[in-house]
Backbone as XML, in Angstrom:
<?xml version="1.0"?>
<chain id="A" units="angstrom">
  <residue number="1" name="UNK">
    <atom name="N" x="-10.363" y="-41.755" z="44.677"/>
    <atom name="CA" x="-9.088" y="-42.213" z="45.368"/>
    <atom name="C" x="-8.905" y="-43.419" z="45.232"/>
  </residue>
  <residue number="2" name="UNK">
    <atom name="N" x="-7.552" y="-43.907" z="45.193"/>
    <atom name="CA" x="-7.280" y="-45.191" z="45.012"/>
    <atom name="C" x="-7.606" y="-46.018" z="46.284"/>
  </residue>
  <residue number="3" name="UNK">
    <atom name="N" x="-8.186" y="-47.006" z="46.451"/>
    <atom name="CA" x="-8.363" y="-47.559" z="47.449"/>
    <atom name="C" x="-6.981" y="-48.717" z="47.720"/>
  </residue>
  <residue number="4" name="UNK">
    <atom name="N" x="-6.895" y="-49.201" z="48.723"/>
    <atom name="CA" x="-5.531" y="-50.211" z="48.987"/>
    <atom name="C" x="-5.963" y="-51.702" z="48.319"/>
  </residue>
  <residue number="5" name="UNK">
    <atom name="N" x="-7.184" y="-51.903" z="48.230"/>
    <atom name="CA" x="-7.683" y="-53.420" z="47.398"/>
    <atom name="C" x="-7.894" y="-53.052" z="46.019"/>
  </residue>
  <residue number="6" name="UNK">
    <atom name="N" x="-7.395" y="-51.760" z="45.666"/>
    <atom name="CA" x="-7.416" y="-51.960" z="43.933"/>
    <atom name="C" x="-6.566" y="-52.085" z="43.389"/>
  </residue>
  <residue number="7" name="UNK">
    <atom name="N" x="-6.145" y="-52.690" z="42.132"/>
    <atom name="CA" x="-5.003" y="-52.869" z="41.511"/>
    <atom name="C" x="-4.740" y="-51.668" z="40.585"/>
  </residue>
  <residue number="8" name="UNK">
    <atom name="N" x="-3.099" y="-51.567" z="40.512"/>
    <atom name="CA" x="-2.539" y="-50.391" z="40.021"/>
    <atom name="C" x="-3.164" y="-50.294" z="38.413"/>
  </residue>
  <residue number="9" name="UNK">
    <atom name="N" x="-3.305" y="-49.486" z="37.770"/>
    <atom name="CA" x="-3.637" y="-49.281" z="36.271"/>
    <atom name="C" x="-2.819" y="-50.011" z="35.077"/>
  </residue>
  <residue number="10" name="UNK">
    <atom name="N" x="-1.358" y="-49.866" z="35.867"/>
    <atom name="CA" x="-0.116" y="-50.345" z="34.817"/>
    <atom name="C" x="0.811" y="-50.859" z="35.682"/>
  </residue>
  <residue number="11" name="UNK">
    <atom name="N" x="1.893" y="-51.932" z="35.177"/>
    <atom name="CA" x="2.547" y="-52.697" z="35.917"/>
    <atom name="C" x="4.169" y="-51.578" z="35.256"/>
  </residue>
  <residue number="12" name="UNK">
    <atom name="N" x="4.880" y="-51.326" z="36.336"/>
    <atom name="CA" x="6.362" y="-51.036" z="36.292"/>
    <atom name="C" x="7.226" y="-51.914" z="36.067"/>
  </residue>
  <residue number="13" name="UNK">
    <atom name="N" x="8.196" y="-52.398" z="35.292"/>
    <atom name="CA" x="8.795" y="-53.199" z="34.833"/>
    <atom name="C" x="10.199" y="-52.837" z="35.505"/>
  </residue>
  <residue number="14" name="UNK">
    <atom name="N" x="10.987" y="-53.538" z="36.565"/>
    <atom name="CA" x="12.082" y="-53.346" z="37.096"/>
    <atom name="C" x="13.358" y="-53.313" z="36.063"/>
  </residue>
  <residue number="15" name="UNK">
    <atom name="N" x="14.187" y="-52.405" z="36.026"/>
    <atom name="CA" x="15.349" y="-52.557" z="34.926"/>
    <atom name="C" x="16.862" y="-52.526" z="35.831"/>
  </residue>
  <residue number="16" name="UNK">
    <atom name="N" x="16.765" y="-53.215" z="37.200"/>
    <atom name="CA" x="17.721" y="-53.334" z="37.959"/>
    <atom name="C" x="18.017" y="-51.942" z="38.392"/>
  </residue>
  <residue number="17" name="UNK">
    <atom name="N" x="17.158" y="-50.923" z="38.359"/>
    <atom name="CA" x="17.449" y="-49.832" z="39.219"/>
    <atom name="C" x="16.550" y="-49.914" z="40.278"/>
  </residue>
  <residue number="18" name="UNK">
    <atom name="N" x="17.161" y="-49.515" z="41.542"/>
    <atom name="CA" x="16.196" y="-49.182" z="42.731"/>
    <atom name="C" x="15.612" y="-47.904" z="42.761"/>
  </residue>
  <residue number="19" name="UNK">
    <atom name="N" x="14.335" y="-47.791" z="43.021"/>
    <atom name="CA" x="13.783" y="-46.436" z="43.067"/>
    <atom name="C" x="12.886" y="-46.350" z="44.315"/>
  </residue>
  <residue number="20" name="UNK">
    <atom name="N" x="12.882" y="-44.985" z="45.037"/>
    <atom name="CA" x="12.054" y="-44.944" z="46.028"/>
    <atom name="C" x="10.614" y="-45.098" z="45.702"/>
  </residue>
  <residue number="21" name="UNK">
    <atom name="N" x="9.875" y="-45.255" z="46.344"/>
    <atom name="CA" x="8.213" y="-45.460" z="46.104"/>
    <atom name="C" x="7.707" y="-44.350" z="47.277"/>
  </residue>
  <residue number="22" name="UNK">
    <atom name="N" x="6.577" y="-43.507" z="46.609"/>
    <atom name="CA" x="5.889" y="-42.811" z="47.772"/>
    <atom name="C" x="4.522" y="-42.905" z="47.413"/>
  </residue>
  <residue number="23" name="UNK">
    <atom name="N" x="3.574" y="-43.107" z="48.209"/>
    <atom name="CA" x="1.869" y="-43.153" z="47.766"/>
    <atom name="C" x="1.257" y="-41.551" z="48.248"/>
  </residue>
  <residue number="24" name="UNK">
    <atom name="N" x="0.727" y="-41.108" z="47.233"/>
    <atom name="CA" x="-0.078" y="-39.740" z="47.674"/>
    <atom name="C" x="-1.440" y="-40.045" z="47.165"/>
  </residue>
  <residue number="25" name="UNK">
    <atom name="N" x="-2.510" y="-39.360" z="47.593"/>
    <atom name="CA" x="-3.912" y="-39.473" z="47.312"/>
    <atom name="C" x="-3.995" y="-38.442" z="45.991"/>
  </residue>
  <residue number="26" name="UNK">
    <atom name="N" x="-3.107" y="-37.366" z="45.835"/>
    <atom name="CA" x="-3.470" y="-36.338" z="44.889"/>
    <atom name="C" x="-1.914" y="-36.034" z="44.490"/>
  </residue>
  <residue number="27" name="UNK">
    <atom name="N" x="-1.819" y="-35.942" z="43.126"/>
    <atom name="CA" x="-0.445" y="-35.589" z="42.626"/>
    <atom name="C" x="-0.738" y="-34.467" z="41.700"/>
  </residue>
  <residue number="28" name="UNK">
    <atom name="N" x="-0.311" y="-33.333" z="41.960"/>
    <atom name="CA" x="-0.286" y="-31.974" z="41.017"/>
    <atom name="C" x="0.900" y="-31.824" z="40.471"/>
  </residue>
  <residue number="29" name="UNK">
    <atom name="N" x="0.823" y="-31.643" z="39.040"/>
    <atom name="CA" x="1.768" y="-31.418" z="38.298"/>
    <atom name="C" x="1.976" y="-29.863" z="37.905"/>
  </residue>
  <residue number="30" name="UNK">
    <atom name="N" x="3.228" y="-29.051" z="38.477"/>
    <atom name="CA" x="3.605" y="-27.868" z="38.426"/>
    <atom name="C" x="3.070" y="-27.202" z="39.731"/>
  </residue>
  <residue number="31" name="UNK">
    <atom name="N" x="4.180" y="-25.998" z="39.961"/>
    <atom name="CA" x="4.130" y="-25.561" z="41.278"/>
    <atom name="C" x="4.109" y="-24.074" z="40.860"/>
  </residue>
  <residue number="32" name="UNK">
    <atom name="N" x="3.145" y="-23.745" z="39.615"/>
    <atom name="CA" x="2.738" y="-22.307" z="39.384"/>
    <atom name="C" x="1.766" y="-22.147" z="40.137"/>
  </residue>
  <residue number="33" name="UNK">
    <atom name="N" x="0.975" y="-20.939" z="39.822"/>
    <atom name="CA" x="-0.075" y="-20.383" z="40.384"/>
    <atom name="C" x="-1.243" y="-21.356" z="40.434"/>
  </residue>
  <residue number="34" name="UNK">
    <atom name="N" x="-1.537" y="-21.841" z="39.497"/>
    <atom name="CA" x="-2.570" y="-23.077" z="39.296"/>
    <atom name="C" x="-2.195" y="-24.159" z="40.053"/>
  </residue>
  <residue number="35" name="UNK">
    <atom name="N" x="-1.078" y="-24.760" z="39.843"/>
    <atom name="CA" x="-1.236" y="-25.905" z="40.484"/>
    <atom name="C" x="-1.064" y="-25.719" z="41.768"/>
  </residue>
  <residue number="36" name="UNK">
    <atom name="N" x="-0.309" y="-24.762" z="42.405"/>
    <atom name="CA" x="-0.447" y="-24.584" z="43.846"/>
    <atom name="C" x="-1.676" y="-24.118" z="44.446"/>
  </residue>
  <residue number="37" name="UNK">
    <atom name="N" x="-2.813" y="-23.453" z="43.416"/>
    <atom name="CA" x="-3.998" y="-23.225" z="43.813"/>
    <atom name="C" x="-4.901" y="-24.462" z="43.995"/>
  </residue>
  <residue number="38" name="UNK">
    <atom name="N" x="-4.704" y="-25.407" z="43.170"/>
    <atom name="CA" x="-5.196" y="-26.837" z="42.897"/>
    <atom name="C" x="-5.073" y="-27.691" z="44.079"/>
  </residue>
  <residue number="39" name="UNK">
    <atom name="N" x="-3.903" y="-27.563" z="44.650"/>
    <atom name="CA" x="-3.313" y="-28.385" z="45.649"/>
    <atom name="C" x="-3.801" y="-27.793" z="47.067"/>
  </residue>
  <residue number="40" name="UNK">
    <atom name="N" x="-4.022" y="-26.377" z="47.120"/>
    <atom name="CA" x="-4.524" y="-26.016" z="48.487"/>
    <atom name="C" x="-6.015" y="-26.063" z="48.396"/>
  </residue>
  <residue number="41" name="UNK">
    <atom name="N" x="-6.606" y="-26.106" z="47.194"/>
    <atom name="CA" x="-8.081" y="-26.607" z="47.262"/>
    <atom name="C" x="-8.653" y="-27.851" z="47.450"/>
  </residue>
  <residue number="42" name="UNK">
    <atom name="N" x="-7.535" y="-28.820" z="47.017"/>
    <atom name="CA" x="-7.911" y="-30.086" z="47.343"/>
    <atom name="C" x="-7.758" y="-30.270" z="48.860"/>
  </residue>
  <residue number="43" name="UNK">
    <atom name="N" x="-6.587" y="-29.842" z="49.515"/>
    <atom name="CA" x="-6.901" y="-29.838" z="51.025"/>
    <atom name="C" x="-7.838" y="-29.514" z="51.389"/>
  </residue>
  <residue number="44" name="UNK">
    <atom name="N" x="-8.286" y="-28.115" z="51.193"/>
    <atom name="CA" x="-9.246" y="-27.246" z="51.950"/>
    <atom name="C" x="-10.439" y="-28.337" z="51.666"/>
  </residue>
  <residue number="45" name="UNK">
    <atom name="N" x="-10.883" y="-29.110" z="50.579"/>
    <atom name="CA" x="-12.118" y="-29.744" z="50.488"/>
    <atom name="C" x="-11.959" y="-31.277" z="51.247"/>
  </residue>
  <residue number="46" name="UNK">
    <atom name="N" x="-10.834" y="-31.865" z="51.120"/>
    <atom name="CA" x="-10.592" y="-32.774" z="51.944"/>
    <atom name="C" x="-10.641" y="-32.589" z="53.465"/>
  </residue>
  <residue number="47" name="UNK">
    <atom name="N" x="-10.371" y="-31.250" z="54.391"/>
    <atom name="CA" x="-10.438" y="-30.855" z="55.303"/>
    <atom name="C" x="-12.136" y="-30.787" z="55.645"/>
  </residue>
  <residue number="48" name="UNK">
    <atom name="N" x="-12.754" y="-29.765" z="54.860"/>
    <atom name="CA" x="-14.040" y="-29.930" z="54.861"/>
    <atom name="C" x="-14.991" y="-31.140" z="55.103"/>
  </residue>
  <residue number="49" name="UNK">
    <atom name="N" x="-14.522" y="-32.392" z="54.261"/>
    <atom name="CA" x="-15.223" y="-33.433" z="54.331"/>
    <atom name="C" x="-14.741" y="-34.339" z="55.299"/>
  </residue>
  <residue number="50" name="UNK">
    <atom name="N" x="-13.716" y="-33.817" z="56.342"/>
    <atom name="CA" x="-13.112" y="-34.696" z="57.454"/>
    <atom name="C" x="-12.374" y="-35.757" z="56.901"/>
  </residue>
  <residue number="51" name="UNK">
    <atom name="N" x="-11.721" y="-35.716" z="55.830"/>
    <atom name="CA" x="-10.796" y="-36.667" z="55.307"/>
    <atom name="C" x="-9.518" y="-36.283" z="55.207"/>
  </residue>
  <residue number="52" name="UNK">
    <atom name="N" x="-8.510" y="-37.308" z="55.536"/>
    <atom name="CA" x="-7.162" y="-36.994" z="55.661"/>
    <atom name="C" x="-6.983" y="-37.181" z="54.245"/>
  </residue>
  <residue number="53" name="UNK">
    <atom name="N" x="-6.000" y="-36.534" z="53.474"/>
    <atom name="CA" x="-5.686" y="-36.718" z="52.097"/>
    <atom name="C" x="-4.517" y="-36.065" z="52.473"/>
  </residue>
  <residue number="54" name="UNK">
    <atom name="N" x="-3.597" y="-36.934" z="50.983"/>
    <atom name="CA" x="-2.005" y="-36.254" z="51.164"/>
    <atom name="C" x="-1.860" y="-36.018" z="49.523"/>
  </residue>
  <residue number="55" name="UNK">
    <atom name="N" x="-1.426" y="-34.828" z="49.633"/>
    <atom name="CA" x="-1.128" y="-34.187" z="48.069"/>
    <atom name="C" x="0.400" y="-34.045" z="48.273"/>
  </residue>
  <residue number="56" name="UNK">
    <atom name="N" x="0.910" y="-34.342" z="46.880"/>
    <atom name="CA" x="1.977" y="-33.796" z="46.152"/>
    <atom name="C" x="2.265" y="-33.118" z="45.210"/>
  </residue>
  <residue number="57" name="UNK">
    <atom name="N" x="2.960" y="-31.923" z="45.217"/>
    <atom name="CA" x="3.316" y="-31.121" z="44.101"/>
    <atom name="C" x="4.375" y="-31.368" z="43.542"/>
  </residue>
  <residue number="58" name="UNK">
    <atom name="N" x="4.300" y="-31.626" z="42.017"/>
    <atom name="CA" x="5.877" y="-31.703" z="41.513"/>
    <atom name="C" x="6.128" y="-30.592" z="40.706"/>
  </residue>
  <residue number="59" name="UNK">
    <atom name="N" x="7.620" y="-30.160" z="40.658"/>
    <atom name="CA" x="7.684" y="-28.912" z="39.761"/>
    <atom name="C" x="9.118" y="-29.381" z="39.300"/>
  </residue>
  <residue number="60" name="UNK">
    <atom name="N" x="9.161" y="-29.287" z="38.068"/>
    <atom name="CA" x="10.538" y="-29.353" z="37.069"/>
    <atom name="C" x="11.662" y="-28.277" z="37.436"/>
  </residue>
  <residue number="61" name="UNK">
    <atom name="N" x="11.004" y="-27.000" z="37.764"/>
    <atom name="CA" x="12.208" y="-26.012" z="38.206"/>
    <atom name="C" x="12.746" y="-26.374" z="39.347"/>
  </residue>
  <residue number="62" name="UNK">
    <atom name="N" x="13.804" y="-25.485" z="39.544"/>
    <atom name="CA" x="14.426" y="-25.640" z="40.920"/>
    <atom name="C" x="13.886" y="-25.021" z="42.321"/>
  </residue>
  <residue number="63" name="UNK">
    <atom name="N" x="12.966" y="-24.180" z="41.925"/>
    <atom name="CA" x="11.941" y="-23.497" z="43.019"/>
    <atom name="C" x="10.551" y="-23.378" z="42.480"/>
  </residue>
  <residue number="64" name="UNK">
    <atom name="N" x="9.957" y="-23.228" z="43.388"/>
    <atom name="CA" x="8.424" y="-22.761" z="42.899"/>
    <atom name="C" x="8.004" y="-21.757" z="42.351"/>
  </residue>
  <residue number="65" name="UNK">
    <atom name="N" x="7.376" y="-22.270" z="41.264"/>
    <atom name="CA" x="7.058" y="-20.745" z="40.350"/>
    <atom name="C" x="8.311" y="-20.360" z="39.571"/>
  </residue>
  <residue number="66" name="UNK">
    <atom name="N" x="9.243" y="-21.261" z="39.330"/>
    <atom name="CA" x="10.347" y="-20.903" z="38.546"/>
    <atom name="C" x="10.280" y="-20.641" z="37.103"/>
  </residue>
  <residue number="67" name="UNK">
    <atom name="N" x="9.108" y="-21.023" z="36.757"/>
    <atom name="CA" x="8.978" y="-20.717" z="35.350"/>
    <atom name="C" x="7.961" y="-19.411" z="35.052"/>
  </residue>
  <residue number="68" name="UNK">
    <atom name="N" x="7.758" y="-18.613" z="36.143"/>
    <atom name="CA" x="6.736" y="-17.904" z="35.691"/>
    <atom name="C" x="7.313" y="-16.491" z="35.330"/>
  </residue>
  <residue number="69" name="UNK">
    <atom name="N" x="6.782" y="-15.625" z="34.305"/>
    <atom name="CA" x="7.432" y="-14.515" z="33.649"/>
    <atom name="C" x="6.675" y="-13.499" z="34.843"/>
  </residue>
  <residue number="70" name="UNK">
    <atom name="N" x="7.407" y="-12.680" z="35.186"/>
    <atom name="CA" x="6.698" y="-11.574" z="35.979"/>
    <atom name="C" x="7.271" y="-10.218" z="35.302"/>
  </residue>
  <residue number="71" name="UNK">
    <atom name="N" x="7.858" y="-10.076" z="34.133"/>
    <atom name="CA" x="7.864" y="-8.701" z="33.316"/>
    <atom name="C" x="7.326" y="-9.096" z="32.123"/>
  </residue>
  <residue number="72" name="UNK">
    <atom name="N" x="7.167" y="-8.034" z="31.249"/>
    <atom name="CA" x="6.404" y="-8.019" z="30.020"/>
    <atom name="C" x="7.548" y="-8.784" z="29.116"/>
  </residue>
  <residue number="73" name="UNK">
    <atom name="N" x="7.274" y="-9.625" z="27.960"/>
    <atom name="CA" x="7.908" y="-10.407" z="27.356"/>
    <atom name="C" x="8.442" y="-9.641" z="25.852"/>
  </residue>
  <residue number="74" name="UNK">
    <atom name="N" x="10.005" y="-9.190" z="25.720"/>
    <atom name="CA" x="10.149" y="-8.260" z="24.713"/>
    <atom name="C" x="11.011" y="-9.136" z="23.555"/>
  </residue>
  <residue number="75" name="UNK">
    <atom name="N" x="10.276" y="-8.990" z="22.529"/>
    <atom name="CA" x="11.044" y="-9.700" z="21.316"/>
    <atom name="C" x="12.385" y="-9.377" z="21.036"/>
  </residue>
  <residue number="76" name="UNK">
    <atom name="N" x="13.566" y="-10.346" z="20.892"/>
    <atom name="CA" x="14.911" y="-9.632" z="20.884"/>
    <atom name="C" x="15.089" y="-9.069" z="19.590"/>
  </residue>
  <residue number="77" name="UNK">
    <atom name="N" x="14.263" y="-9.010" z="18.414"/>
    <atom name="CA" x="14.316" y="-8.676" z="17.420"/>
    <atom name="C" x="13.374" y="-7.147" z="17.629"/>
  </residue>
  <residue number="78" name="UNK">
    <atom name="N" x="14.302" y="-6.177" z="17.258"/>
    <atom name="CA" x="14.084" y="-4.768" z="17.360"/>
    <atom name="C" x="13.171" y="-4.265" z="16.264"/>
  </residue>
  <residue number="79" name="UNK">
    <atom name="N" x="12.113" y="-3.567" z="16.340"/>
    <atom name="CA" x="11.457" y="-2.887" z="15.196"/>
    <atom name="C" x="12.442" y="-1.980" z="14.528"/>
  </residue>
  <residue number="80" name="UNK">
    <atom name="N" x="12.154" y="-1.834" z="13.144"/>
    <atom name="CA" x="13.120" y="-0.885" z="12.253"/>
    <atom name="C" x="12.227" y="0.386" z="12.057"/>
  </residue>
  <residue number="81" name="UNK">
    <atom name="N" x="11.559" y="0.750" z="13.020"/>
    <atom name="CA" x="10.592" y="2.036" z="12.941"/>
    <atom name="C" x="11.493" y="3.223" z="13.337"/>
  </residue>
</chain>
């Protein structure tokens, strides 16, 4: 985890646009089954170690699991049999 005394790995240049900044100990990309499982496991491990840890899950979809296919994928091209 990044300690407050460590320097960032890279510098973000300002382009005249104000951006909100938030700090987290762990960032998980993707709110699918693997991403949510990873976030939950990190929190469990932190709790068992007695550490307060902040976790952020980032998802590009409009909702959690938006890109999960729950039905068999069928090709739009039909077989000529």
